[in-house]
C-alpha positions, -999 to +999 in steps of 0.1 A: -291+179-195-307+198-226-334+181-226-341+169-192-342+133-180-374+129-194-368+141-230-334+115-226-359+090-214-381+094-242-352+098-268-332+065-253-369+042-253-368+052-291-335+033-294-315+066-292-281+053-275-268+090-274-296+097-250-288+066-232-252+076-227-263+111-215-283+096-187-254+075-179-231+103-181-258+122-152-266+092-135-241+072-131-213+088-109-233+088-082-249+050-088-212+042-090-208+053-056-238+040-043-231+004-055-198+008-039-209+016-001-231-013-006-201-035-019-173-024-008-152-020-035-147+001-070-145-030-095-177-050-077-194-011-077-185-005-114-197-045-122-229-039-107-238-003-122-230-020-157-255-044-148-278-023-137-269-002-167-275-030-187-305-036-177-324-007-175-315-003-212-334-037-221-357-030-197-368+013-208-397+003-219-415-012-193-403+020-170-435+035-161-423+064-151-437+061-115-406+070-098-382+094-109-356+077-132-329+086-109-350+065-087-356+036-108-319+033-116-307+037-082-332+009-076-317-013-104-284-008-085-294-016-052-308-050-068-280-058-078-259-051-053-281-076-031-276-096-057-241-096-055-238-097-012-260-126-016-235-145-036-201-137-014-197-128+017-196-093+029-171-068+027-163-035+047-180-007+033-149+020+020-162+057+024-132+075+001-166+094-013-164+109+020-129+123+018-140+152+001-159+163+027-131+169+048-109+204+044-078+204+028-045+192+050-020+193+027+000+214+047-013+203+083+000+165+089-017+163+118-052+170+107-042+148+078-042+120+103-067+130+121-090+131+093-079+096+084-088+084+117-120+095+117-131+081+080-116+052+091-141+049+120-167+062+097-161+032+075-162+010+110-193+026+121-210+018+084-199-016+077-213-028+116-249-011+103-275-032+096-275-035+056-313-017+051-298+011+075-267+018+057-286+021+025-312+046+039-281+066+052-260+067+026-288+074+000-298+103+025-265+115+037-245+112+007-265+108-024-287+138-014-325+120-022-353+125-001-375+105+022-397+092-009-369+091-035-351+070-008-385+049-003-391+045-039-357+030-044-359+004-017-395-004-019-399+010+013-427+032+034-415+064+039-422+064+076-399+031+078-376+054+057-380+076+085-374+050+110-345+033+101-320+070+086-337+078+123-319+047+138-287+051+116-280+084+124-282+073+161-262+048+155-231+072+136-237+096+163-235+076+193-203+054+175-189+086+165-189+104+199-151+105+203-146+123+172-170+148+182 
């Protein structure tokens, strides 16, 4: 982003659709990944992000800048995802985005099978976590957000973020013990 997020935000506020498209290009993939971790499938995740981006476009003039643009966009995604989850029965979390974290296994079928089992186990652990812990864990471990960014995104105090993350990490560690 040549202009940086602030420059693009200023341009988008003035109605520059190209600037907003650049914002979407910059933050969209992470937003989709986060939405996917919350709603459990790509189709619903894409819908959630589309709704969040529409909401962002319509309310750019009300964004005060109290938080980073990324944080605001993720907060919109989180809200839309929670709305969707309230309307339907929860689905298991799909953690295919973790697949790239495992070493390439094309030449080792045993390793490929083990990696697949590890991902399935992690998917089950995340699906069984309370929603808040899962959200905090995903934003920190997958999206790489700081505690403050997570707090802004989820409207939580940083101390609560730290506690939820600690409990989430402990849950993952405990339930993934067999894979250590």
